[in-house]
Each structure stands twice: as structure tokens, then as C-alpha cells.
C-alpha positions as CSV (number, residue, x, y, z in Angstrom):
1,X,-69.0,42.1,27.9
2,X,-68.0,38.4,28.3
3,X,-69.4,38.2,31.8
4,X,-72.7,39.7,30.6
5,X,-73.0,37.4,27.7
6,X,-72.3,34.4,29.9
7,X,-75.0,35.4,32.3
8,X,-77.5,36.0,29.4
9,X,-76.5,32.7,28.0
10,X,-77.5,30.9,31.2
11,X,-80.7,32.9,31.5
12,X,-81.6,31.8,27.9
13,X,-80.9,28.2,28.7
14,X,-82.7,27.7,31.9
15,X,-85.7,29.4,33.5
16,X,-85.0,31.4,36.6
17,X,-85.6,29.5,39.8
18,X,-85.3,30.6,43.4
19,X,-81.6,29.7,43.6
20,X,-80.7,31.5,40.4
21,X,-82.7,34.6,41.5
22,X,-80.9,34.6,44.8
23,X,-77.5,34.4,43.0
24,X,-78.6,37.4,40.8
25,X,-79.4,39.4,43.8
26,X,-75.8,39.8,45.0
27,X,-75.0,43.6,44.9
28,X,-72.5,43.7,42.0
29,X,-74.8,41.7,39.7
30,X,-77.9,43.7,40.7
31,X,-76.1,46.9,39.9
32,X,-74.7,45.6,36.6
33,X,-78.1,44.4,35.6
34,X,-79.7,47.7,36.6
35,X,-77.1,49.5,34.4
36,X,-78.4,47.4,31.5
37,X,-82.0,48.5,32.4
38,X,-82.8,45.0,33.7
39,X,-84.8,44.9,36.8
40,X,-84.7,41.7,38.8
41,X,-88.0,40.1,39.4
42,X,-89.4,39.4,42.9
43,X,-89.6,35.8,44.3
44,X,-93.4,35.8,44.0
45,X,-93.0,36.3,40.3
46,X,-91.1,33.0,39.6
47,X,-94.1,31.0,38.4
48,X,-95.1,33.7,35.9
49,X,-91.4,33.9,34.9
50,X,-91.3,30.3,34.3
51,X,-94.3,30.5,32.0
52,X,-92.8,33.4,30.2
53,X,-89.5,31.6,29.7
54,X,-91.2,28.6,28.3
55,X,-93.3,30.8,26.0
56,X,-90.4,32.9,24.7
57,X,-87.5,30.5,24.6
58,X,-88.8,26.9,24.6
59,X,-92.1,26.9,22.7
60,X,-93.0,30.3,21.4
61,X,-96.4,30.8,19.8
62,X,-95.0,32.9,17.0
63,X,-91.6,32.1,15.5
64,X,-89.3,29.4,16.8
65,X,-87.0,28.9,19.8
66,X,-83.6,30.7,19.6
67,X,-82.0,27.8,17.8
68,X,-79.9,28.8,14.8
69,X,-80.8,25.8,12.6
70,X,-84.6,26.5,13.0
71,X,-84.1,30.2,12.0
72,X,-81.7,29.6,9.1
73,X,-82.8,26.2,7.8
74,X,-86.2,25.7,9.3
75,X,-85.3,22.4,10.9
76,X,-83.4,21.1,13.9
77,X,-79.8,19.9,13.5
78,X,-79.0,21.8,10.3
79,X,-75.6,22.5,8.8
80,X,-75.2,25.3,11.4
81,X,-75.2,22.8,14.3
82,X,-72.6,20.6,12.5
83,X,-70.4,23.6,11.9
84,X,-70.6,24.9,15.4
85,X,-69.7,21.4,16.7
86,X,-66.6,21.5,14.5
87,X,-65.8,25.0,15.9
88,X,-66.3,23.8,19.5
89,X,-64.1,20.8,18.8
90,X,-61.3,22.9,17.3
91,X,-61.5,25.2,20.3
92,X,-61.4,22.3,22.7
93,X,-64.8,23.2,24.1
94,X,-67.2,20.6,25.3
95,X,-70.8,21.7,26.0
96,X,-71.9,20.9,29.5
97,X,-75.2,19.2,28.7
98,X,-76.4,19.5,32.3
99,X,-75.6,23.3,32.5
100,X,-77.2,23.7,29.0
101,X,-80.4,21.8,30.0
102,X,-79.7,19.5,27.0
103,X,-80.0,22.4,24.6
104,X,-78.5,21.8,21.1
105,X,-75.1,23.5,20.3
106,X,-76.9,25.9,18.0
107,X,-79.2,27.2,20.8
108,X,-78.4,30.9,21.3
109,X,-77.3,30.3,24.9
110,X,-74.9,27.6,23.8
111,X,-73.5,29.7,21.0
112,X,-72.8,32.5,23.4
113,X,-71.0,30.2,25.8
114,X,-69.0,28.9,22.9
115,X,-68.2,32.5,21.8
116,X,-66.9,33.2,25.3
117,X,-64.7,30.1,25.3
118,X,-63.3,31.0,21.8
119,X,-62.7,34.6,22.8
120,X,-60.3,33.3,25.5
121,X,-58.2,31.2,23.2
122,X,-58.8,32.0,19.6
123,X,-60.1,35.5,18.6
124,X,-60.5,34.5,15.0
125,X,-62.9,31.7,16.0
126,X,-64.8,34.2,18.1
127,X,-65.1,36.6,15.2
128,X,-66.2,33.8,12.9
129,X,-69.1,33.0,15.4
130,X,-69.9,36.7,15.6
131,X,-70.0,37.1,11.8
132,X,-71.5,33.8,10.7
133,X,-73.6,32.4,13.5
134,X,-75.3,35.4,15.2
135,X,-76.9,37.2,12.3
136,X,-80.3,35.4,12.8
137,X,-80.6,36.6,16.4
138,X,-82.4,39.9,16.0
139,X,-85.2,38.2,14.0
140,X,-85.4,35.5,16.6
141,X,-85.6,37.9,19.6
142,X,-87.6,40.8,18.1
143,X,-90.9,39.5,19.4
144,X,-89.6,39.0,23.0
145,X,-87.8,42.4,22.9
146,X,-91.2,44.1,22.4
147,X,-92.6,42.6,25.7
148,X,-92.6,44.2,29.1
149,X,-90.9,42.6,32.1
150,X,-87.8,40.7,32.8
151,X,-87.4,38.8,29.5
152,X,-88.2,41.8,27.4
153,X,-85.6,43.8,29.3
154,X,-83.1,40.9,29.0
155,X,-83.5,40.5,25.2
156,X,-83.3,44.3,24.6
157,X,-80.0,44.4,26.5
158,X,-78.7,41.3,24.8
159,X,-79.5,42.7,21.3
160,X,-77.7,45.9,22.3
161,X,-74.6,43.9,23.4
162,X,-74.7,41.8,20.3
163,X,-74.8,44.9,18.1
164,X,-71.7,46.2,20.0
165,X,-70.1,42.9,19.4
166,X,-70.8,43.1,15.6
167,X,-69.2,46.5,15.6
168,X,-66.1,45.4,17.5
169,X,-63.1,45.9,15.1
170,X,-61.0,43.1,16.6
171,X,-60.5,40.0,14.4
């Protein structure tokens, strides 16, 4: 599950370009994505995918980008961002700003990356993130999950994985 969430985090943080698409086409990733009902786009679809990523995750017409502070407090840099920074600090995690495209710590992609790091070293912190900082995600992704194509498939699979994570009995 951690590998899938890491991949999904990166796909939420950055639009797919030719290099990323090529990396996703390796056989084991292609098979894993297909098992999650995610069909890889064709190279000629990259421009349309770029527009869709912008529309769904950066500047959606309805709702807000998948940033916890926006969904919970209605503003950027809310208490959630402050709390997640403290969790990251206690876990020894430093957000790679280049890899995250400069996204805030409470962007869903960044939260998933933080969860993965916490899961490696501190299951209690990972559980805290699961229980306290992911409950807003279904509302944020419900619109995208109803769409066709790659990002609709991606969000449906992500919502399914997050539901499994919520049901995980580990601390």
C-alpha cells in the first residue's frame, strides 16, 4: 500500500509529463496500475492530461485544491499545516520542495508522503495522520472521482486505498 500511496502522492503533486509517463510504463507498474483499474494514458494525451491536472488539483472550478487547510478552515496555512509541520519535524521528515512542486505541507500529496515516512519509523504518528488529517479527502476528491479518464481512475483508486487505510486495525 505504501508504494501505491507514494506513487499517487507524486501524481497529485505534479502533472504527468513524458518522462513520468515513460517511468509508469515499466511492466510492474503498468500491471499494478491496471490491477487498480487505472489505465495509463497515451503520449498524445499529455496536453489534455496537463489541463485536467490543473483543473482537478491546482485550480478546480468547483471546490478547492486538495489542501487540508482549505477544506477544513477555508484558508491556506491553517492550523492543520502548522500541526503537520510539527508531526514532520518530530518524525525527522523534511519536505522536498522541488519534488513537491512547492506544494504546502497540507497538500494531499505531501500528507501521503509524510504518512509513508511516519509509517516507516513511528506507526502511532502514521495512525494520527490517518485519523486526524485525511478525513476531508473524500469531500475534496468526490468531484474528480466522478470523471472519466486517468485522473478519475486515479482518485477512485486512491479513495479505495484510503478507506482500507482507515479500516487498518494497526495503531
